[in-house]
C-alpha positions as CSV (number, residue, x, y, z in Angstrom):
1,M,-35.2,38.5,23.6
2,T,-36.8,37.1,26.7
3,T,-39.3,38.6,29.2
4,T,-38.9,38.3,32.9
5,A,-41.8,38.8,35.4
6,I,-40.9,41.0,38.5
7,D,-43.1,41.1,41.5
8,K,-43.5,44.6,43.1
9,P,-45.0,45.6,46.5
10,G,-48.8,45.9,46.3
11,G,-49.2,42.8,44.2
12,R,-48.3,44.4,40.9
13,T,-46.2,42.6,38.4
14,T,-44.1,44.2,35.7
15,Q,-42.4,42.8,32.7
16,R,-38.7,43.5,32.0
17,H,-37.1,42.6,28.7
18,D,-33.5,41.2,28.7
19,P,-32.0,41.8,25.2
20,G,-28.7,40.1,26.1
21,A,-30.4,36.8,26.7
22,A,-31.7,36.6,23.2
23,R,-28.3,36.4,21.8
24,G,-27.6,33.0,23.5
25,P,-24.2,31.7,24.3
26,R,-21.3,33.7,23.0
27,R,-19.7,32.4,19.8
28,P,-16.0,31.6,19.7
29,G,-13.8,34.0,17.8
30,R,-13.3,33.5,14.1
31,L,-9.6,33.0,14.6
32,R,-10.1,30.2,17.1
33,A,-12.7,28.5,14.9
34,V,-10.5,28.6,11.8
35,G,-7.2,27.8,13.5
36,L,-8.4,24.8,15.7
37,P,-8.4,22.2,12.8
38,Y,-4.9,23.3,11.8
39,L,-3.7,23.2,15.4
40,L,-5.0,19.6,15.7
41,L,-3.2,18.7,12.4
42,L,0.1,20.3,13.4
43,P,1.7,17.2,15.1
44,A,1.0,15.1,12.0
45,L,2.3,17.8,9.7
46,V,5.5,18.1,11.7
47,L,6.1,14.4,11.7
48,E,5.4,14.2,8.0
49,L,7.9,17.0,7.4
50,L,10.6,15.3,9.5
51,V,10.0,11.7,8.3
52,H,9.2,12.2,4.6
53,L,9.5,15.6,3.1
54,I,13.0,16.6,4.4
55,P,14.6,13.3,3.4
56,M,12.9,13.5,0.1
57,I,14.3,17.0,-0.6
58,I,17.8,15.8,0.5
59,G,17.5,12.8,-1.8
60,I,16.5,15.0,-4.8
61,T,19.5,17.3,-4.1
62,I,21.9,14.3,-3.9
63,S,20.6,13.1,-7.3
64,F,22.2,16.2,-8.9
65,K,25.6,15.5,-7.2
66,E,28.5,13.2,-7.8
67,L,28.2,11.7,-4.4
68,T,30.5,8.7,-3.9
69,Q,32.3,7.2,-0.9
70,F,34.9,10.0,-1.1
71,Y,32.4,12.6,-0.1
72,I,30.1,10.6,2.1
73,R,31.4,12.4,5.3
74,D,30.3,15.8,4.0
75,W,27.9,15.2,1.1
76,S,27.3,18.9,0.6
77,T,30.9,19.2,-0.7
78,A,30.3,16.7,-3.5
79,P,30.7,18.2,-7.0
80,W,27.6,19.2,-9.0
81,A,26.7,16.7,-11.6
82,G,23.6,18.3,-13.2
83,L,21.6,15.8,-15.1
84,D,24.4,13.3,-15.6
85,N,23.0,10.8,-13.1
86,Y,19.6,10.9,-14.8
87,T,21.2,10.5,-18.2
88,L,23.2,7.5,-17.0
89,S,20.0,5.9,-15.5
90,V,17.9,6.2,-18.6
91,D,20.7,5.3,-21.1
92,F,19.5,1.8,-21.8
93,D,22.5,1.0,-24.0
94,A,24.8,1.4,-21.1
95,P,25.2,-1.3,-18.5
96,A,23.6,0.7,-15.7
97,G,20.6,1.8,-17.7
98,E,20.1,-1.7,-19.2
99,A,20.2,-3.3,-15.7
100,L,17.7,-0.7,-14.4
101,L,15.3,-1.4,-17.3
102,K,15.4,-5.2,-16.7
103,S,14.7,-4.6,-13.0
104,F,11.8,-2.3,-13.9
105,V,10.3,-4.9,-16.2
106,T,10.7,-7.6,-13.6
107,T,9.1,-5.4,-11.0
108,C,6.1,-4.6,-13.3
109,A,5.5,-8.3,-14.0
110,F,5.9,-9.2,-10.3
111,T,3.5,-6.4,-9.2
112,L,0.8,-7.3,-11.7
113,L,0.9,-11.0,-10.7
114,S,1.1,-10.3,-7.0
115,V,-1.7,-7.7,-6.9
116,G,-3.9,-9.8,-9.1
117,L,-3.5,-12.9,-7.0
118,C,-3.9,-11.0,-3.8
119,W,-7.1,-9.4,-5.0
120,L,-8.5,-12.7,-6.4
121,I,-7.8,-14.8,-3.3
122,G,-8.9,-12.1,-0.9
123,T,-12.1,-11.5,-2.7
124,A,-13.0,-15.2,-3.0
125,A,-12.3,-15.7,0.7
126,A,-14.3,-12.7,1.7
127,I,-17.3,-13.8,-0.4
128,F,-17.0,-17.3,1.0
129,M,-16.9,-16.0,4.6
130,Q,-20.3,-14.2,4.1
131,E,-22.1,-17.5,4.5
132,T,-22.9,-18.6,8.1
133,F,-21.3,-21.9,9.1
134,R,-19.6,-23.4,12.1
135,G,-16.1,-22.3,12.6
136,R,-16.3,-19.1,10.5
137,G,-14.8,-17.0,13.3
138,F,-11.9,-19.3,13.7
139,L,-11.2,-19.3,9.9
140,R,-11.3,-15.5,9.9
141,T,-8.7,-15.4,12.6
142,V,-6.5,-17.9,10.8
143,F,-6.7,-16.0,7.5
144,L,-5.5,-12.8,9.2
145,I,-2.4,-14.4,10.7
146,P,-0.1,-13.6,7.8
147,Y,-1.1,-10.0,7.9
148,A,-0.5,-9.8,11.7
149,L,2.9,-11.4,11.7
150,P,6.0,-9.2,11.6
151,V,7.4,-9.1,8.1
152,Y,10.9,-10.1,9.0
153,A,9.8,-13.1,11.1
154,A,7.5,-14.3,8.4
155,V,10.0,-13.9,5.5
156,I,12.8,-15.6,7.4
157,T,10.5,-18.5,8.1
158,W,9.8,-18.8,4.4
159,A,13.5,-18.6,3.6
160,F,14.1,-21.6,5.8
161,M,11.2,-23.5,4.2
162,F,12.7,-22.9,0.7
163,Q,16.1,-24.2,1.6
164,R,17.3,-26.8,-1.0
165,D,18.6,-29.5,1.3
166,N,16.5,-29.3,4.5
167,G,13.6,-27.1,3.6
168,L,10.0,-28.0,4.1
169,V,9.0,-27.2,0.5
170,N,11.5,-29.7,-1.1
171,H,10.7,-32.2,1.6
172,V,7.1,-32.2,0.6
173,L,7.5,-31.9,-3.2
174,H,10.5,-34.1,-3.7
175,D,10.7,-36.5,-0.8
176,Q,7.0,-37.0,-0.2
177,L,5.4,-36.5,-3.6
178,G,8.3,-37.5,-5.7
179,I,8.2,-34.4,-8.0
180,G,11.4,-33.7,-9.8
181,D,14.6,-35.8,-10.1
182,S,16.4,-33.7,-7.4
183,P,15.5,-31.0,-4.9
184,A,15.0,-27.7,-6.6
185,F,16.9,-24.5,-5.9
186,W,14.3,-22.0,-4.8
187,L,16.4,-19.0,-3.7
188,I,18.6,-18.8,-6.7
189,G,18.1,-19.0,-10.5
190,D,14.7,-18.6,-12.3
191,N,12.8,-20.2,-9.4
192,A,13.6,-17.1,-7.2
193,F,10.9,-15.2,-9.0
194,V,8.3,-17.9,-8.1
195,T,9.5,-17.9,-4.5
196,L,9.3,-14.2,-4.2
197,L,5.8,-14.2,-5.7
198,V,4.6,-16.9,-3.3
199,V,5.8,-15.1,-0.3
200,S,4.4,-11.8,-1.5
201,V,0.9,-13.2,-2.2
202,W,0.9,-15.1,1.2
203,K,1.8,-11.9,3.0
204,G,-0.6,-9.6,1.0
205,W,-3.8,-11.4,0.4
206,P,-5.1,-11.2,4.0
207,F,-5.1,-7.4,3.7
208,A,-7.3,-7.7,0.6
209,F,-9.5,-10.2,2.5
210,L,-9.9,-7.7,5.4
211,I,-10.8,-4.8,3.1
212,M,-13.3,-6.9,1.1
213,M,-14.9,-8.2,4.3
214,A,-15.5,-4.6,5.4
215,G,-17.0,-3.7,2.0
216,L,-19.3,-6.6,1.9
217,Q,-20.9,-5.6,5.2
218,N,-22.4,-2.6,3.5
219,I,-24.3,-4.6,0.9
220,P,-27.9,-5.4,2.2
221,R,-28.7,-9.1,2.3
222,E,-32.2,-8.3,1.0
223,I,-30.7,-7.6,-2.5
224,Y,-29.3,-11.2,-2.6
225,E,-32.5,-12.7,-1.4
226,A,-34.5,-10.8,-4.1
227,A,-32.0,-11.8,-6.7
228,A,-32.3,-15.5,-5.6
229,L,-36.1,-15.3,-5.9
230,D,-35.7,-14.0,-9.4
231,G,-33.7,-17.0,-10.3
232,A,-30.2,-15.5,-10.2
233,G,-27.5,-18.0,-9.4
234,V,-24.4,-17.6,-7.3
235,W,-22.1,-16.4,-10.2
236,Q,-24.8,-14.0,-11.4
237,Q,-25.2,-12.5,-8.0
238,I,-21.4,-12.0,-7.7
239,R,-21.2,-10.5,-11.2
240,R,-24.3,-8.3,-11.0
241,I,-24.4,-7.4,-7.3
242,T,-21.2,-8.0,-5.4
243,L,-18.6,-6.7,-7.8
244,P,-20.4,-3.5,-8.8
245,S,-21.1,-2.7,-5.1
246,L,-17.5,-3.2,-4.3
247,R,-16.2,-1.0,-7.0
248,P,-15.3,2.0,-4.7
249,V,-13.5,-0.4,-2.3
250,N,-11.7,-2.1,-5.2
251,Q,-10.4,1.3,-6.5
252,V,-8.7,2.1,-3.2
253,L,-7.6,-1.5,-2.6
254,V,-5.9,-2.0,-6.0
255,L,-4.0,1.3,-5.7
256,V,-2.7,0.5,-2.2
257,L,-1.7,-3.0,-3.1
258,F,0.1,-1.6,-6.2
259,L,2.1,1.0,-4.3
260,W,3.0,-1.4,-1.5
261,T,4.1,-4.2,-3.9
262,F,6.0,-2.0,-6.3
263,N,7.9,-0.4,-3.5
264,D,8.5,-3.6,-1.5
265,F,12.0,-3.8,-0.2
266,N,11.8,-5.9,3.0
267,T,10.6,-9.1,1.3
268,P,13.4,-9.5,-1.3
269,F,16.0,-8.2,1.0
270,V,15.2,-10.6,3.8
271,L,14.6,-13.5,1.4
272,F,17.7,-13.2,-0.8
273,G,20.0,-10.8,1.1
274,K,21.8,-7.8,-0.4
275,A,22.1,-9.3,-3.9
276,A,18.9,-10.8,-5.3
277,P,19.0,-13.2,-8.3
278,Q,18.4,-11.6,-11.6
279,S,15.0,-13.1,-12.0
280,A,13.9,-11.5,-8.7
281,D,15.8,-8.2,-9.0
282,L,13.0,-5.8,-7.9
283,I,13.7,-2.1,-8.5
284,S,13.7,-1.2,-4.8
285,L,16.5,-3.7,-4.1
286,H,18.3,-2.7,-7.3
287,I,18.4,0.9,-6.2
288,Y,19.8,-0.2,-2.9
289,Q,22.5,-2.1,-4.6
290,S,23.3,0.8,-6.9
291,S,23.7,3.1,-3.9
292,F,25.2,1.0,-1.1
293,Q,27.1,-1.7,-3.0
294,T,28.8,0.5,-5.6
295,W,28.9,3.6,-3.3
296,N,27.4,5.7,-6.1
297,F,24.7,7.6,-4.1
298,G,24.1,10.2,-6.8
299,T,23.0,7.6,-9.4
300,G,21.0,5.7,-6.8
301,S,19.2,8.9,-5.8
302,A,18.5,9.7,-9.4
303,M,16.9,6.2,-9.8
304,S,14.8,6.8,-6.7
305,V,13.5,10.1,-8.1
306,L,12.7,8.5,-11.4
307,L,10.8,5.8,-9.5
308,L,8.9,8.5,-7.5
309,L,7.9,10.3,-10.7
310,F,6.7,7.0,-12.2
311,L,4.6,6.2,-9.2
312,L,3.1,9.7,-9.1
313,V,2.2,9.5,-12.8
314,V,0.6,6.1,-12.5
315,T,-1.3,7.1,-9.3
316,G,-2.5,10.3,-10.9
317,G,-3.6,8.5,-14.1
318,Y,-5.3,5.8,-12.1
319,L,-7.2,8.2,-10.0
320,L,-8.2,10.3,-13.0
321,M,-9.4,7.1,-14.9
322,T,-11.4,5.8,-11.9
323,S,-13.0,9.2,-11.2
324,R,-14.1,9.5,-14.9
325,G,-15.5,6.0,-14.7
326,K,-17.4,6.9,-11.6
327,K,-18.9,10.0,-13.2
328,A,-19.9,8.0,-16.3
329,T,-21.6,5.4,-14.1
330,D,-23.5,8.0,-12.1
331,A,-24.6,9.7,-15.3
């Protein structure tokens, strides 16, 4: 409530109270206040529905059908298969199930090695870049080039470099350094796994480097200076200060790298084509071959659903484990 002075004739002044002014500006309606956040999220929700949820529902539906090339023009008319596609996928004594199991094991080994090397190289480079030296900005830019390049352009370049007869890798290893009796086959046979791992690490470690660089900016330099005065060496500072401080960043980074690497389709597809060697048969490419090479879309969809369930279980278990570890640390 405010008081306003009013001058009257004769020099007298009276006070008038304005109860409306005490209420201040009018508040927006409750419906407007509650609905505005949902209105702002509506475009993203619609795009998510169109791009991910609807195709996911269609894929789950196809996994319960005997969808082959004979019904591809109208997939809704394909006969109902029930759980037969899932039974065939997890029957490890049958050829289809055995091949899927080998591809799953190969993908797990590839993911563990790729994520571990990406994290290790990215963390080491980020820690090294915290020191001030001449040319640091240039090196940061160079380190981020693999992450900035388009995937197809980068992988095609690596495919040319790994050619047996005129590739740069064999030219350096065999012609220049004299390693091996003859140029090696890098895109077929057992060496294909090493080739795929090299390309994946080269492509993925700059992302880990970028995330670690951002996380290290939040650690005060005074902590390192105090630790150095107390006699702590470089390795002790990394172990006692850097890694514990980066634990929340590492939790997100490892999960993102795991999901990206386990689902990676572009790298093996561009590197090896439609049929990857057995040593580099990742599960994403294996599902593609099971669907589009054999024209058995029902089985391929069932494998995709099983892969989705596996990733959901692993992600949920990882988040539960990390949240419990954080609570134990805080306690």
